[in-house]
C-alpha positions as CSV (number, residue, x, y, z in Angstrom):
1,M,218.0,-15.7,64.7
2,D,218.7,-13.3,61.9
3,N,215.6,-14.0,59.8
4,G,212.9,-12.4,62.2
5,R,210.5,-10.0,60.5
6,P,207.9,-7.6,61.8
7,A,204.3,-8.9,62.2
8,G,202.5,-8.8,59.0
9,A,205.6,-8.9,56.8
10,G,205.0,-11.0,53.6
11,D,208.3,-12.8,54.0
12,R,207.8,-13.8,57.7
13,I,208.9,-17.4,58.5
14,A,206.6,-19.5,60.7
15,L,207.7,-22.0,63.3
16,P,205.7,-24.9,64.7
17,V,205.2,-25.1,68.4
18,A,203.9,-28.4,70.0
19,G,203.2,-29.1,73.7
20,D,200.9,-30.7,76.2
21,D,200.7,-27.7,78.5
22,A,198.4,-25.1,76.9
23,D,199.7,-22.2,79.0
24,A,203.3,-23.0,78.4
25,K,202.7,-23.4,74.6
26,Q,201.0,-20.0,74.5
27,L,204.0,-18.5,76.3
28,V,206.4,-20.1,73.7
29,M,204.2,-18.9,70.9
30,R,204.4,-15.3,72.2
31,L,208.2,-15.6,72.4
32,V,208.4,-16.9,68.8
33,D,206.2,-14.0,67.7
34,S,208.4,-11.5,69.6
35,L,211.5,-12.9,67.9
36,G,209.9,-12.1,64.5
37,F,208.4,-15.4,63.5
38,D,204.8,-16.6,63.1
39,P,204.0,-19.3,65.6
40,V,201.9,-22.2,64.4
41,D,200.2,-24.4,66.9
42,A,201.4,-27.9,66.0
43,G,199.3,-29.8,68.5
44,T,200.5,-32.0,71.4
45,L,203.8,-33.7,72.0
46,D,202.4,-37.0,70.6
47,G,202.2,-35.3,67.2
48,S,205.5,-33.4,67.5
49,W,207.1,-36.0,65.3
50,R,205.6,-34.0,62.4
51,Q,208.3,-31.4,62.8
52,Q,211.3,-33.7,63.3
53,P,214.2,-34.4,60.8
54,D,213.1,-35.7,57.4
55,T,209.6,-34.1,57.6
56,P,208.5,-31.3,55.3
57,V,208.8,-28.5,57.8
58,Y,212.1,-29.5,59.4
59,G,214.6,-26.8,58.5
60,A,212.2,-25.3,55.9
61,D,211.5,-21.6,55.6
62,R,207.8,-21.6,55.2
63,D,205.0,-19.2,56.0
64,A,202.3,-20.1,58.4
65,D,200.1,-21.8,55.7
66,G,203.2,-23.6,54.4
67,V,204.0,-24.9,57.9
68,R,200.4,-26.1,58.4
69,R,200.5,-27.9,55.0
70,G,203.9,-29.4,55.9
71,L,202.6,-30.7,59.2
72,A,199.6,-32.3,57.5
73,E,201.8,-33.9,54.8
74,A,204.3,-35.5,57.3
75,R,204.3,-39.2,57.3
76,P,205.8,-41.5,60.0
């Protein structure tokens, strides 16, 4: 990905991460961070539909607060 930025950068994009295995999710979140993106805990796999196509966060370049808002705004 070409849009990664250093931690703390004002224009850093956030990516939601959902999963049922807490340890695996933390590993993925560390990977997302190391690639230059802010990881956002998006809950369990049951709620992962909130980041699927046609939801506010899908394909959107939002910061962490924007991703959290988008996940909250998603409707089935």
